[in-house]
C-alpha beads as a LAMMPS data file, in Angstrom:
LAMMPS data file: protein, C-alpha beads

327 atoms
326 bonds

1 atom types
1 bond types

-500.0 500.0 xlo xhi
-500.0 500.0 ylo yhi
-500.0 500.0 zlo zhi

Masses

1 110.0

Atoms # bond

1 1 1 0.000 0.000 0.000
2 1 1 1.297 3.461 -0.761
3 1 1 0.013 6.922 -0.018
4 1 1 0.580 9.512 -2.716
5 1 1 1.964 12.583 -0.946
6 1 1 1.022 14.709 -3.923
7 1 1 -2.604 13.864 -3.232
8 1 1 -2.598 15.975 -0.090
9 1 1 -2.696 19.698 0.437
10 1 1 -0.897 19.350 3.742
11 1 1 2.652 20.671 3.956
12 1 1 5.383 18.116 4.792
13 1 1 5.654 17.432 8.516
14 1 1 8.797 16.130 10.173
15 1 1 6.827 14.263 12.865
16 1 1 3.522 12.668 11.813
17 1 1 0.655 13.025 14.293
18 1 1 -2.186 10.754 13.219
19 1 1 -5.894 10.934 14.040
20 1 1 -7.314 7.436 13.478
21 1 1 -11.013 7.352 12.669
22 1 1 -13.012 4.089 12.644
23 1 1 -16.333 2.445 13.414
24 1 1 -16.981 0.471 16.596
25 1 1 -17.426 -2.706 14.527
26 1 1 -13.811 -2.348 13.293
27 1 1 -12.327 -1.506 16.683
28 1 1 -10.016 -4.532 16.909
29 1 1 -8.448 -3.872 13.511
30 1 1 -8.189 -0.160 14.302
31 1 1 -6.487 -0.918 17.611
32 1 1 -3.953 -3.187 15.880
33 1 1 -3.196 -0.404 13.413
34 1 1 -2.844 2.151 16.216
35 1 1 -0.450 -0.141 18.069
36 1 1 1.696 -0.587 14.954
37 1 1 1.784 3.191 14.474
38 1 1 2.773 3.616 18.121
39 1 1 5.544 1.002 17.842
40 1 1 6.897 2.901 14.835
41 1 1 7.083 6.109 16.856
42 1 1 4.052 7.769 15.244
43 1 1 1.943 9.736 17.721
44 1 1 -1.580 8.390 17.233
45 1 1 -4.911 9.772 18.451
46 1 1 -6.955 6.616 19.096
47 1 1 -10.297 7.070 20.847
48 1 1 -9.778 4.215 23.316
49 1 1 -6.543 5.861 24.489
50 1 1 -7.804 9.439 24.581
51 1 1 -11.431 9.507 25.736
52 1 1 -12.339 8.723 29.371
53 1 1 -15.658 8.474 31.215
54 1 1 -17.197 11.896 31.631
55 1 1 -15.218 13.505 28.783
56 1 1 -16.999 15.559 26.175
57 1 1 -16.785 13.512 22.974
58 1 1 -17.056 16.535 20.697
59 1 1 -14.432 18.505 22.604
60 1 1 -11.970 15.599 22.735
61 1 1 -12.388 14.888 19.038
62 1 1 -11.966 18.582 18.184
63 1 1 -8.766 18.615 20.226
64 1 1 -7.545 15.457 18.501
65 1 1 -8.192 16.824 15.038
66 1 1 -6.609 20.145 15.909
67 1 1 -3.399 18.548 17.167
68 1 1 -2.993 16.128 14.239
69 1 1 -1.485 16.612 10.796
70 1 1 -2.514 13.233 9.350
71 1 1 -6.064 11.841 9.255
72 1 1 -6.321 8.111 8.610
73 1 1 -9.869 6.831 8.312
74 1 1 -10.505 3.077 8.300
75 1 1 -13.272 2.715 5.754
76 1 1 -15.328 -0.472 5.696
77 1 1 -18.919 -1.442 4.936
78 1 1 -19.700 -0.536 8.548
79 1 1 -17.778 2.712 8.991
80 1 1 -18.746 4.309 5.699
81 1 1 -22.351 4.490 6.927
82 1 1 -21.607 5.756 10.439
83 1 1 -22.668 9.399 11.063
84 1 1 -19.905 9.871 13.637
85 1 1 -17.163 8.689 11.261
86 1 1 -18.559 10.939 8.537
87 1 1 -18.578 13.922 10.909
88 1 1 -14.908 13.299 11.750
89 1 1 -14.205 12.957 8.038
90 1 1 -15.986 16.253 7.342
91 1 1 -13.858 18.024 9.949
92 1 1 -10.682 16.483 8.550
93 1 1 -11.643 17.416 5.004
94 1 1 -11.933 21.083 5.972
95 1 1 -8.428 20.944 7.467
96 1 1 -7.232 19.146 4.337
97 1 1 -8.583 21.921 2.114
98 1 1 -6.843 24.487 4.342
99 1 1 -3.541 22.676 3.822
100 1 1 -3.268 21.704 7.484
101 1 1 -3.792 17.952 7.262
102 1 1 -3.025 14.979 5.042
103 1 1 -6.043 12.745 4.411
104 1 1 -5.619 8.982 3.978
105 1 1 -8.683 6.810 3.210
106 1 1 -7.648 3.312 4.294
107 1 1 -9.918 0.669 2.753
108 1 1 -10.826 -2.658 4.348
109 1 1 -12.875 -4.997 2.111
110 1 1 -14.229 -1.969 0.301
111 1 1 -14.054 -1.197 -3.420
112 1 1 -12.961 2.204 -4.665
113 1 1 -16.362 2.588 -6.319
114 1 1 -17.954 2.419 -2.854
115 1 1 -16.035 5.442 -1.588
116 1 1 -17.663 8.874 -1.370
117 1 1 -17.053 10.837 -4.601
118 1 1 -14.633 13.259 -2.924
119 1 1 -12.377 10.386 -1.828
120 1 1 -12.300 8.416 -5.080
121 1 1 -9.622 10.663 -6.559
122 1 1 -7.258 10.004 -3.657
123 1 1 -4.848 7.128 -3.329
124 1 1 -6.692 4.782 -0.971
125 1 1 -4.498 1.893 0.219
126 1 1 -5.955 -1.427 1.336
127 1 1 -5.436 -3.085 4.702
128 1 1 -6.089 -6.766 5.259
129 1 1 -7.952 -7.518 8.488
130 1 1 -5.902 -10.674 9.034
131 1 1 -2.319 -9.527 8.445
132 1 1 -2.720 -5.826 9.397
133 1 1 0.321 -5.062 7.211
134 1 1 0.740 -1.280 7.399
135 1 1 4.537 -1.119 6.962
136 1 1 4.280 0.783 3.687
137 1 1 1.714 3.181 5.136
138 1 1 4.031 3.880 8.089
139 1 1 6.896 4.639 5.701
140 1 1 4.660 6.943 3.676
141 1 1 3.427 8.782 6.770
142 1 1 7.063 9.261 7.780
143 1 1 7.841 10.650 4.344
144 1 1 10.271 7.931 3.256
145 1 1 8.837 7.680 -0.235
146 1 1 8.047 11.373 -0.683
147 1 1 9.444 12.712 -3.922
148 1 1 12.177 15.342 -3.515
149 1 1 11.521 18.899 -4.695
150 1 1 12.551 19.799 -8.260
151 1 1 16.220 20.654 -8.694
152 1 1 18.576 21.357 -11.589
153 1 1 19.846 17.781 -11.472
154 1 1 16.491 16.511 -12.787
155 1 1 17.404 17.785 -16.256
156 1 1 21.183 17.483 -16.030
157 1 1 22.271 14.899 -13.460
158 1 1 25.599 14.363 -15.159
159 1 1 26.447 18.062 -14.978
160 1 1 25.589 18.644 -11.323
161 1 1 26.452 15.904 -8.872
162 1 1 26.313 17.608 -5.507
163 1 1 22.656 18.541 -5.175
164 1 1 20.172 18.347 -2.300
165 1 1 16.749 16.828 -2.569
166 1 1 17.157 13.055 -2.293
167 1 1 14.555 11.213 -0.263
168 1 1 15.537 9.393 2.952
169 1 1 14.777 6.098 1.190
170 1 1 17.185 6.962 -1.624
171 1 1 19.864 7.839 0.907
172 1 1 19.358 4.500 2.673
173 1 1 19.859 2.559 -0.552
174 1 1 22.832 4.683 -1.660
175 1 1 24.470 4.087 1.721
176 1 1 24.360 0.316 1.174
177 1 1 26.210 0.617 -2.138
178 1 1 28.734 3.188 -0.880
179 1 1 29.677 1.178 2.186
180 1 1 29.954 -2.160 0.368
181 1 1 31.718 -1.197 -2.854
182 1 1 35.299 -2.410 -3.174
183 1 1 36.390 -0.174 -6.057
184 1 1 33.723 2.532 -6.490
185 1 1 32.982 1.587 -10.068
186 1 1 29.986 0.272 -11.983
187 1 1 28.395 -3.062 -11.063
188 1 1 30.223 -3.045 -7.697
189 1 1 28.339 -4.426 -5.801
190 1 1 25.059 -5.817 -7.141
191 1 1 21.941 -6.660 -5.139
192 1 1 18.545 -8.064 -5.874
193 1 1 15.560 -5.880 -4.889
194 1 1 14.749 -8.383 -2.118
195 1 1 18.278 -8.064 -0.732
196 1 1 17.934 -4.277 -0.673
197 1 1 14.691 -4.492 1.306
198 1 1 16.457 -6.632 3.910
199 1 1 19.579 -4.454 4.060
200 1 1 17.690 -1.160 4.366
201 1 1 14.481 -2.086 6.185
202 1 1 12.480 -0.499 3.364
203 1 1 9.481 -2.161 1.758
204 1 1 9.489 -3.552 -1.787
205 1 1 7.487 -0.550 -3.131
206 1 1 9.986 1.802 -1.449
207 1 1 12.876 0.084 -3.233
208 1 1 11.096 0.288 -6.586
209 1 1 10.532 4.008 -6.025
210 1 1 14.203 4.504 -5.164
211 1 1 15.336 2.753 -8.349
212 1 1 13.182 5.228 -10.264
213 1 1 14.387 8.213 -8.206
214 1 1 18.056 7.297 -8.646
215 1 1 17.802 6.817 -12.388
216 1 1 21.286 7.567 -13.707
217 1 1 22.901 6.394 -10.498
218 1 1 21.377 2.889 -10.452
219 1 1 20.369 0.487 -13.204
220 1 1 17.765 -2.236 -12.913
221 1 1 18.302 -5.452 -14.852
222 1 1 15.739 -8.239 -15.093
223 1 1 16.601 -11.720 -16.241
224 1 1 14.956 -15.128 -16.210
225 1 1 14.411 -16.003 -12.600
226 1 1 15.400 -12.739 -10.962
227 1 1 16.613 -9.147 -11.101
228 1 1 19.609 -7.099 -9.984
229 1 1 20.156 -3.467 -9.040
230 1 1 23.550 -2.170 -10.103
231 1 1 25.333 1.092 -9.305
232 1 1 26.805 3.357 -11.951
233 1 1 30.192 4.976 -11.175
234 1 1 28.282 8.236 -10.817
235 1 1 26.624 6.974 -7.623
236 1 1 29.939 6.971 -5.770
237 1 1 30.933 10.392 -7.120
238 1 1 27.644 11.732 -5.760
239 1 1 27.227 9.893 -2.470
240 1 1 30.705 8.991 -1.171
241 1 1 30.915 12.347 0.588
242 1 1 28.183 11.264 2.999
243 1 1 29.736 8.019 4.265
244 1 1 33.402 7.973 3.273
245 1 1 36.266 10.034 4.768
246 1 1 36.839 11.751 1.395
247 1 1 34.820 14.054 -0.832
248 1 1 34.982 13.201 -4.548
249 1 1 34.398 16.824 -5.585
250 1 1 37.398 18.019 -3.578
251 1 1 39.544 15.095 -4.754
252 1 1 38.531 15.860 -8.338
253 1 1 39.680 19.472 -7.978
254 1 1 43.069 18.404 -6.606
255 1 1 43.478 15.878 -9.417
256 1 1 42.436 18.388 -12.084
257 1 1 44.892 20.969 -10.738
258 1 1 47.780 18.507 -10.959
259 1 1 46.759 17.351 -14.424
260 1 1 46.515 20.940 -15.662
261 1 1 49.652 22.327 -13.996
262 1 1 52.175 19.510 -14.157
263 1 1 53.162 18.356 -17.668
264 1 1 54.911 15.337 -16.125
265 1 1 51.878 14.260 -14.124
266 1 1 51.049 10.609 -14.887
267 1 1 48.048 9.661 -17.009
268 1 1 47.822 6.139 -15.665
269 1 1 45.316 5.777 -12.786
270 1 1 47.585 3.236 -11.111
271 1 1 50.474 5.718 -11.146
272 1 1 48.208 8.518 -9.885
273 1 1 46.962 6.307 -7.057
274 1 1 50.549 5.495 -6.103
275 1 1 51.482 9.191 -6.065
276 1 1 48.490 10.144 -3.913
277 1 1 48.605 6.924 -1.904
278 1 1 44.933 6.399 -2.661
279 1 1 43.202 3.100 -3.199
280 1 1 41.132 2.663 -6.389
281 1 1 38.038 3.021 -4.172
282 1 1 38.924 6.682 -3.616
283 1 1 40.441 7.592 -6.996
284 1 1 37.625 6.191 -9.148
285 1 1 34.905 8.551 -7.822
286 1 1 37.225 11.550 -8.292
287 1 1 37.920 10.571 -11.911
288 1 1 34.217 9.889 -12.480
289 1 1 33.409 13.362 -11.204
290 1 1 35.827 14.961 -13.687
291 1 1 34.469 12.815 -16.508
292 1 1 30.900 13.879 -15.673
293 1 1 31.940 17.519 -15.900
294 1 1 33.586 17.024 -19.282
295 1 1 36.800 18.270 -17.676
296 1 1 39.200 15.571 -18.906
297 1 1 39.960 13.335 -21.840
298 1 1 39.958 9.622 -21.045
299 1 1 40.746 6.328 -22.668
300 1 1 38.519 3.478 -21.554
301 1 1 40.216 0.769 -23.603
302 1 1 43.191 -1.322 -22.648
303 1 1 43.672 -2.953 -19.272
304 1 1 41.891 -0.593 -16.896
305 1 1 41.819 -3.264 -14.201
306 1 1 40.362 -1.847 -10.982
307 1 1 39.937 1.627 -12.459
308 1 1 37.099 3.225 -14.380
309 1 1 39.434 4.342 -17.207
310 1 1 42.731 3.266 -18.750
311 1 1 44.183 6.786 -19.056
312 1 1 43.102 10.278 -17.984
313 1 1 44.506 13.372 -19.685
314 1 1 44.222 17.136 -19.227
315 1 1 42.543 19.388 -21.803
316 1 1 41.698 23.075 -21.907
317 1 1 38.494 22.100 -20.113
318 1 1 40.596 20.832 -17.201
319 1 1 42.175 24.243 -16.756
320 1 1 38.797 25.950 -16.982
321 1 1 37.371 23.531 -14.421
322 1 1 40.130 24.419 -11.951
323 1 1 39.772 28.165 -12.578
324 1 1 36.011 28.050 -12.116
325 1 1 36.376 26.340 -8.726
326 1 1 39.007 28.770 -7.509
327 1 1 37.289 31.996 -8.526

Bonds

1 1 1 2
2 1 2 3
3 1 3 4
4 1 4 5
5 1 5 6
6 1 6 7
7 1 7 8
8 1 8 9
9 1 9 10
10 1 10 11
11 1 11 12
12 1 12 13
13 1 13 14
14 1 14 15
15 1 15 16
16 1 16 17
17 1 17 18
18 1 18 19
19 1 19 20
20 1 20 21
21 1 21 22
22 1 22 23
23 1 23 24
24 1 24 25
25 1 25 26
26 1 26 27
27 1 27 28
28 1 28 29
29 1 29 30
30 1 30 31
31 1 31 32
32 1 32 33
33 1 33 34
34 1 34 35
35 1 35 36
36 1 36 37
37 1 37 38
38 1 38 39
39 1 39 40
40 1 40 41
41 1 41 42
42 1 42 43
43 1 43 44
44 1 44 45
45 1 45 46
46 1 46 47
47 1 47 48
48 1 48 49
49 1 49 50
50 1 50 51
51 1 51 52
52 1 52 53
53 1 53 54
54 1 54 55
55 1 55 56
56 1 56 57
57 1 57 58
58 1 58 59
59 1 59 60
60 1 60 61
61 1 61 62
62 1 62 63
63 1 63 64
64 1 64 65
65 1 65 66
66 1 66 67
67 1 67 68
68 1 68 69
69 1 69 70
70 1 70 71
71 1 71 72
72 1 72 73
73 1 73 74
74 1 74 75
75 1 75 76
76 1 76 77
77 1 77 78
78 1 78 79
79 1 79 80
80 1 80 81
81 1 81 82
82 1 82 83
83 1 83 84
84 1 84 85
85 1 85 86
86 1 86 87
87 1 87 88
88 1 88 89
89 1 89 90
90 1 90 91
91 1 91 92
92 1 92 93
93 1 93 94
94 1 94 95
95 1 95 96
96 1 96 97
97 1 97 98
98 1 98 99
99 1 99 100
100 1 100 101
101 1 101 102
102 1 102 103
103 1 103 104
104 1 104 105
105 1 105 106
106 1 106 107
107 1 107 108
108 1 108 109
109 1 109 110
110 1 110 111
111 1 111 112
112 1 112 113
113 1 113 114
114 1 114 115
115 1 115 116
116 1 116 117
117 1 117 118
118 1 118 119
119 1 119 120
120 1 120 121
121 1 121 122
122 1 122 123
123 1 123 124
124 1 124 125
125 1 125 126
126 1 126 127
127 1 127 128
128 1 128 129
129 1 129 130
130 1 130 131
131 1 131 132
132 1 132 133
133 1 133 134
134 1 134 135
135 1 135 136
136 1 136 137
137 1 137 138
138 1 138 139
139 1 139 140
140 1 140 141
141 1 141 142
142 1 142 143
143 1 143 144
144 1 144 145
145 1 145 146
146 1 146 147
147 1 147 148
148 1 148 149
149 1 149 150
150 1 150 151
151 1 151 152
152 1 152 153
153 1 153 154
154 1 154 155
155 1 155 156
156 1 156 157
157 1 157 158
158 1 158 159
159 1 159 160
160 1 160 161
161 1 161 162
162 1 162 163
163 1 163 164
164 1 164 165
165 1 165 166
166 1 166 167
167 1 167 168
168 1 168 169
169 1 169 170
170 1 170 171
171 1 171 172
172 1 172 173
173 1 173 174
174 1 174 175
175 1 175 176
176 1 176 177
177 1 177 178
178 1 178 179
179 1 179 180
180 1 180 181
181 1 181 182
182 1 182 183
183 1 183 184
184 1 184 185
185 1 185 186
186 1 186 187
187 1 187 188
188 1 188 189
189 1 189 190
190 1 190 191
191 1 191 192
192 1 192 193
193 1 193 194
194 1 194 195
195 1 195 196
196 1 196 197
197 1 197 198
198 1 198 199
199 1 199 200
200 1 200 201
201 1 201 202
202 1 202 203
203 1 203 204
204 1 204 205
205 1 205 206
206 1 206 207
207 1 207 208
208 1 208 209
209 1 209 210
210 1 210 211
211 1 211 212
212 1 212 213
213 1 213 214
214 1 214 215
215 1 215 216
216 1 216 217
217 1 217 218
218 1 218 219
219 1 219 220
220 1 220 221
221 1 221 222
222 1 222 223
223 1 223 224
224 1 224 225
225 1 225 226
226 1 226 227
227 1 227 228
228 1 228 229
229 1 229 230
230 1 230 231
231 1 231 232
232 1 232 233
233 1 233 234
234 1 234 235
235 1 235 236
236 1 236 237
237 1 237 238
238 1 238 239
239 1 239 240
240 1 240 241
241 1 241 242
242 1 242 243
243 1 243 244
244 1 244 245
245 1 245 246
246 1 246 247
247 1 247 248
248 1 248 249
249 1 249 250
250 1 250 251
251 1 251 252
252 1 252 253
253 1 253 254
254 1 254 255
255 1 255 256
256 1 256 257
257 1 257 258
258 1 258 259
259 1 259 260
260 1 260 261
261 1 261 262
262 1 262 263
263 1 263 264
264 1 264 265
265 1 265 266
266 1 266 267
267 1 267 268
268 1 268 269
269 1 269 270
270 1 270 271
271 1 271 272
272 1 272 273
273 1 273 274
274 1 274 275
275 1 275 276
276 1 276 277
277 1 277 278
278 1 278 279
279 1 279 280
280 1 280 281
281 1 281 282
282 1 282 283
283 1 283 284
284 1 284 285
285 1 285 286
286 1 286 287
287 1 287 288
288 1 288 289
289 1 289 290
290 1 290 291
291 1 291 292
292 1 292 293
293 1 293 294
294 1 294 295
295 1 295 296
296 1 296 297
297 1 297 298
298 1 298 299
299 1 299 300
300 1 300 301
301 1 301 302
302 1 302 303
303 1 303 304
304 1 304 305
305 1 305 306
306 1 306 307
307 1 307 308
308 1 308 309
309 1 309 310
310 1 310 311
311 1 311 312
312 1 312 313
313 1 313 314
314 1 314 315
315 1 315 316
316 1 316 317
317 1 317 318
318 1 318 319
319 1 319 320
320 1 320 321
321 1 321 322
322 1 322 323
323 1 323 324
324 1 324 325
325 1 325 326
326 1 326 327
């Protein structure tokens, strides 16, 4: 199940506060959902936990709605006909229109065609009364699959590596590749989508969304009997700075300066690595960064071995790259 964040007027919230609406007939399922939200650290307004004998129902519900930024309504054949549920839904819908609340219709044994007209246009995930699997909903409420805001990299990833705007889910997947790559080059390492769900704690839909989000940094390959997710060299040039003790952009500038200023500087990556005392794992992302900027001339033939290229040479673009970074 997945909630489309774009389907809500509510602004992003760092800490979700959920008002859970349900019918008495569905109380056991609702309680199980509330407990799963609570275990995940999501503050949940659940009537059984909030309303005591002698309390004013209207006042308590008004307070609950006013303090929440997410409204999850468990819609079933029973609840969709309940006046009280519909009154809570009316109040939430007003807050939704004001941009103060995200609205999530959660369906249980209910077809989309049975929803009220105003809810049919919203993404309405399904919950099974037996399994009560709301892991994807919890991730969505926490914003793990929320698309990042537009940025220049969307039209020119190869020209602008260091850019904000990646989702937390994308960062979790990138971290796995960065920390487990031996050489920082393409196809190193490779994981199946199922392996990525286990390594990151994300759900399968989350991983599929990340593969789409990191297009250009990851490739997805299907074959008979399975599939693999593979990193491009660009992934390490972009993300190494977060989890490695070096920054590819800074390394690239140092390398470009030496290439441009020293006519005797070696063109062989192995010789460069020996001079800098860098392993291929560090040099490859720096060279990839320069390649992405069009700042060097490279030869990819020959015996590149552990390196992304066979030779790397300075051009006029190398000098301009250095000058532009030192202005």
